[in-house]
C-alpha positions in Angstrom: 45.1 -41.8 -2.5 41.8 -42.4 -0.6 41.2 -45.7 0.6 38.7 -47.8 -1.6 36.6 -48.9 1.3 36.2 -45.4 2.9 32.8 -43.7 1.9 33.2 -40.7 -0.2 32.3 -37.3 1.3 29.3 -35.7 -0.3 30.1 -32.6 -2.3 28.5 -29.4 -1.0 26.1 -28.0 -3.6 26.5 -24.2 -4.0 23.6 -21.8 -4.1 22.8 -20.9 -7.8 22.4 -17.4 -9.0 18.8 -17.5 -9.2 18.4 -18.8 -5.6 20.6 -15.8 -4.4 18.6 -13.3 -6.3 15.3 -14.7 -5.0 16.5 -14.5 -1.4 17.7 -11.1 -1.8 14.3 -10.2 -3.3 12.4 -11.6 -0.2 14.7 -9.7 2.3 14.2 -6.5 0.4 10.5 -6.9 0.4 10.6 -7.6 4.2 12.6 -4.5 4.6 10.4 -2.2 2.5 7.3 -3.7 4.5 8.9 -2.9 7.7 9.9 0.6 6.7 6.5 1.3 5.7 4.8 0.1 9.1 7.6 2.3 10.9 6.7 5.4 8.8 3.0 4.8 9.5 3.9 4.5 13.2 5.9 7.8 13.3 3.3 9.7 11.3 0.6 8.7 13.6 2.5 9.8 16.6 3.3 13.1 15.0 -0.5 13.6 14.2 -1.5 12.6 17.7 1.0 15.0 19.2 -0.3 17.9 16.9 -3.9 17.1 17.8 -3.1 17.2 21.5 -1.2 20.5 21.2 -4.4 21.8 19.1 -6.8 20.8 21.9 -4.6 22.4 24.5 -4.4 25.6 22.3 -8.3 25.8 22.0 -8.5 25.3 25.9 -6.0 28.1 26.4 -7.8 30.4 24.2 -11.1 29.6 25.8 -9.8 30.6 29.2 -8.1 33.7 27.7 -11.3 35.0 26.1 -12.9 35.1 29.5 -10.1 37.5 30.7 -9.1 39.4 27.6 -6.3 41.1 29.7 -4.4 38.1 29.4 -4.1 38.3 25.6 -0.9 39.8 24.4 -1.5 42.6 22.0 -5.2 42.9 22.7 -6.6 46.3 22.6 -6.5 47.8 26.1 -9.1 50.0 28.0 -8.7 52.0 31.1 -12.5 52.1 31.9 -12.6 48.4 33.3 -14.5 47.2 30.2 -15.5 43.4 30.7 -13.9 40.8 28.6 -17.2 40.0 26.9 -17.6 43.6 25.6 -14.0 43.6 24.3 -14.3 40.5 22.5 -17.7 41.5 21.3 -16.1 44.7 19.7 -13.3 42.6 17.9 -16.2 40.8 16.3 -17.8 43.8 14.7 -17.4 43.6 10.8 -14.3 45.0 9.6 -13.7 47.3 6.5 -13.4 44.1 4.1 -16.6 42.8 5.5 -15.0 40.0 7.5 -16.7 39.0 10.8 -14.1 37.0 12.7 -11.1 37.6 14.9 -7.5 35.8 14.4 -5.5 34.9 17.5 -2.1 33.1 17.7 -1.0 30.6 20.3 2.5 29.6 20.6 5.1 28.2 23.0 7.7 30.8 24.4 11.0 29.5 26.1 12.4 31.1 29.2 15.8 30.7 30.6 15.9 28.1 33.4 12.1 27.8 33.3 9.8 25.6 31.2 8.2 26.9 28.3 5.0 28.9 28.6 2.0 29.3 26.2 1.1 32.7 24.8 -2.2 34.0 23.2 -1.5 36.8 20.8 -3.7 39.2 19.1 -2.1 40.8 15.9 -3.9 44.2 15.1 -3.1 43.6 11.5 -4.8 40.3 11.4 -1.8 38.3 10.7 1.2 37.4 12.6 4.1 37.9 10.1 7.6 36.4 10.3 9.0 39.9 11.0 6.7 40.6 13.6 7.6 37.4 15.4 11.2 38.6 15.6 10.4 41.4 17.8 11.6 41.8 21.3 8.0 40.9 22.7 8.3 37.6 21.2 11.7 36.5 22.3 12.1 33.0 22.7 9.2 32.0 20.5 9.1 28.4 19.0 7.8 29.0 15.5 7.1 25.3 14.9 4.4 25.7 17.7 2.4 28.5 16.3 -1.3 28.0 15.7 -3.8 30.4 14.2 -7.1 30.3 15.9 -10.0 32.0 14.0 -12.9 32.9 16.0 -16.5 33.8 14.7 -20.0 33.8 15.9 -21.1 30.3 16.0 -24.3 29.0 14.1 -25.6 28.0 17.5 -26.9 31.4 17.4 -29.2 30.6 14.5 -32.9 31.6 14.9 -32.3 33.2 18.4 -33.9 36.6 19.1 -30.6 38.3 19.4 -31.4 42.1 19.1 -33.0 44.2 22.0 -35.5 47.0 21.1 -34.1 50.1 22.9 -37.6 51.3 23.6 -38.8 48.3 25.4 -35.5 46.6 26.3 -37.2 43.3 25.2 -35.9 41.2 22.2 -37.2 42.4 19.0 -40.0 40.3 17.8 -39.3 38.1 14.9 -35.7 39.5 14.5 -33.8 36.4 14.4 -30.1 35.8 13.8 -28.9 34.0 10.6 -25.4 32.9 9.6 -23.5 36.0 8.3 -25.8 38.7 10.0 -23.5 41.2 11.9 -24.2 41.6 15.8 -25.8 44.8 17.0 -23.2 47.6 16.8 -23.5 48.2 20.6 -23.2 45.3 23.2 -26.0 46.9 24.9 -28.5 46.0 22.2 -27.4 42.4 22.2 -30.3 40.4 23.8 -28.5 37.2 25.2 -26.4 36.6 28.2 -24.0 34.5 26.3 -22.4 34.5 22.9 -21.7 31.1 21.2 -18.4 31.2 19.3 -16.8 28.8 16.8 -13.0 28.4 16.9 -11.3 26.9 13.7 -7.6 26.1 14.5 -4.9 25.9 11.8 -1.2 25.4 11.8 0.4 28.9 11.2 3.1 29.2 8.6 3.2 32.9 8.5 1.3 33.2 5.3 -1.5 35.9 4.7 -4.4 35.9 7.1 -6.9 35.2 4.1 -5.3 31.9 3.5 -4.4 30.2 7.0 -2.8 26.9 7.4 -0.6 25.0 4.8 -1.1 23.2 1.6 -1.0 19.9 3.7 -4.7 20.5 5.1 -6.4 21.8 1.9 -9.5 20.1 0.9 -8.8 19.0 -3.0 -12.2 19.2 -3.9 -13.0 22.7 -2.9 -9.4 24.0 -2.6 -10.3 25.4 0.7 -8.0 25.2 3.7 -9.4 23.0 6.4 -9.0 23.5 10.0 -7.2 20.8 12.2 -10.1 20.9 14.7 -13.2 23.3 15.2 -14.5 23.6 18.6 -17.3 25.5 20.2 -16.6 28.1 22.8 -19.4 30.0 24.8 -18.5 33.6 26.0 -20.5 34.5 29.2 -21.3 38.0 30.2 
């Protein structure tokens, strides 16, 4: 029996069910906010890494265009045709009316050595999954493949671009406009440089007419958007 003069110990009050539910709600909300922050951070890191690889791919292609012999699959010549002329020929209108070239850049792993970048030209216009399984592409990292679409840049607009074969001077009043084909012969091209525009897309081995993925489609126009567009100038 407790002594009548000793103070009584206070009874501990337990948490009510409402308080427990409220506490759990606060914790859950904090966890969701943290997950959202981490998710955004990881997404941003992936986007930065993708942009970095994209810029490197454009830089690699720019160098390769100045020396077309470094492009795997590109048409070869035995007469020492300059790189400028070889690229110029590829920009001639195709049977379907298109006036661009598609190149593909990817990383290729090699035994006991770091992976190396490869610039590839597919004669069909599209780098297919079946083609990527060929022996010449052994070691390809398919997650690193970019499609780089090259076309004449709008920087050529309003330039006197065509030579008069009789005078070897630019034809007066004949100015280039977007969509105009280049002269069929490089000898009739009047300028010492050719401004190009490079559009880069992630390549998912779909058809050449629809480069990229649904992730970079403009919802307003349903057109596939390039990750980056960069100017490249090809010098004679």
